[in-house]
C-alpha positions as CSV (number, residue, x, y, z in Angstrom):
1,M,-38.0,-1.4,25.3
2,D,-39.1,-3.2,28.4
3,P,-41.6,-6.0,27.4
4,N,-43.6,-5.4,30.6
5,L,-44.3,-1.8,29.6
6,K,-45.7,-2.9,26.3
7,T,-48.5,-5.0,27.9
8,S,-49.3,-2.3,30.5
9,M,-49.4,0.5,27.9
10,N,-51.4,-1.1,25.1
11,M,-52.0,1.7,22.6
12,N,-52.8,1.8,18.9
13,F,-51.4,4.7,16.9
14,N,-52.7,5.5,13.4
15,I,-50.4,7.6,11.3
16,T,-52.2,9.1,8.3
17,Q,-50.7,9.1,4.8
18,K,-50.2,12.9,5.0
19,A,-48.2,12.5,8.2
20,M,-46.1,9.7,6.7
21,K,-45.3,11.9,3.7
22,F,-44.4,14.8,6.0
23,L,-42.0,12.5,7.9
24,Q,-40.5,11.1,4.7
25,K,-40.0,14.7,3.3
26,A,-38.2,15.6,6.6
27,K,-36.2,12.4,6.4
28,K,-37.3,11.4,9.9
29,N,-38.4,8.0,11.1
30,K,-39.1,9.1,14.7
31,L,-41.6,11.3,16.4
32,Y,-42.6,12.1,20.0
33,I,-45.9,13.1,21.6
34,K,-45.3,15.4,24.6
35,R,-47.5,16.9,27.2
36,V,-47.8,20.7,27.0
37,V,-47.5,22.5,30.3
38,V,-49.2,25.9,30.2
39,T,-48.7,28.1,33.3
40,Q,-50.6,31.3,32.8
41,C,-52.0,33.1,35.8
42,C,-54.1,31.0,38.2
43,I,-56.3,29.3,35.5
44,P,-55.3,25.7,34.7
45,L,-55.4,25.2,30.9
46,S,-55.9,21.8,29.3
47,T,-54.3,21.6,25.9
48,P,-53.8,18.7,23.5
49,P,-50.3,17.2,23.4
50,T,-47.7,18.4,20.9
51,V,-46.2,16.1,18.3
52,R,-42.6,16.7,17.2
53,K,-40.5,14.9,14.6
54,G,-37.3,13.4,15.8
55,S,-36.3,11.9,19.2
56,P,-37.1,13.5,22.6
57,R,-34.2,14.9,24.7
58,K,-34.9,12.5,27.5
59,P,-36.2,9.3,26.0
60,E,-36.4,7.6,29.4
61,N,-39.5,9.8,30.1
62,F,-41.4,8.2,27.2
63,H,-42.9,4.9,26.3
64,E,-41.5,3.7,23.0
65,Y,-43.6,2.1,20.2
66,N,-42.9,1.0,16.6
67,V,-45.7,1.9,14.1
68,D,-45.1,1.0,10.4
69,G,-41.4,1.6,10.7
70,I,-41.8,4.9,12.7
71,T,-40.6,5.0,16.3
72,V,-43.2,6.8,18.4
73,Y,-42.3,8.1,21.8
74,Y,-45.3,8.7,24.1
75,D,-44.8,11.0,27.1
76,R,-45.2,9.0,30.4
77,D,-47.0,12.0,31.9
78,L,-49.9,11.8,29.4
79,I,-53.0,9.7,30.1
80,S,-53.2,6.4,28.3
81,K,-55.5,6.3,25.3
82,S,-56.6,3.1,23.5
83,E,-56.1,4.8,20.1
84,L,-54.5,8.0,18.7
85,T,-54.4,9.4,15.2
86,I,-51.4,11.4,14.1
87,D,-51.9,13.7,11.1
88,A,-50.2,16.6,9.3
89,Q,-51.8,20.0,9.2
90,G,-50.9,23.1,7.2
91,Q,-48.7,23.4,4.1
92,G,-45.1,24.4,3.4
93,F,-43.2,26.0,6.2
94,S,-46.3,25.9,8.5
95,E,-46.9,22.2,8.1
96,R,-46.8,20.3,11.4
97,L,-47.8,17.1,13.1
98,I,-50.9,17.0,15.3
99,V,-53.0,14.5,17.3
100,T,-56.4,14.7,15.7
101,D,-58.6,12.8,18.1
102,W,-57.6,14.2,21.5
103,A,-60.7,15.4,23.4
104,I,-60.5,17.9,26.2
105,R,-63.3,17.5,28.8
106,Y,-64.0,19.9,31.6
């Protein structure tokens, strides 16, 4: 990771215990936060970013951080936030990672 990017993209990621257990169960130590593009009709939709376990297909399009032994890739097209919380939601097969404190303002 480029040290200059680290200073320009100063972000704090909080990964909850539930999210850590989810990643451990999946045997993953990487996740990525990606912008969701919704193209429906002529109405622009703002949605929170999606969180996926594993590595992105094009890591060069992401900023890379290390949080408690977890590699977090943050989409370069997303706005910079000072702090984000990653949590797990659901149970069993429907369990997934989410960003809990993403606010959409119109």
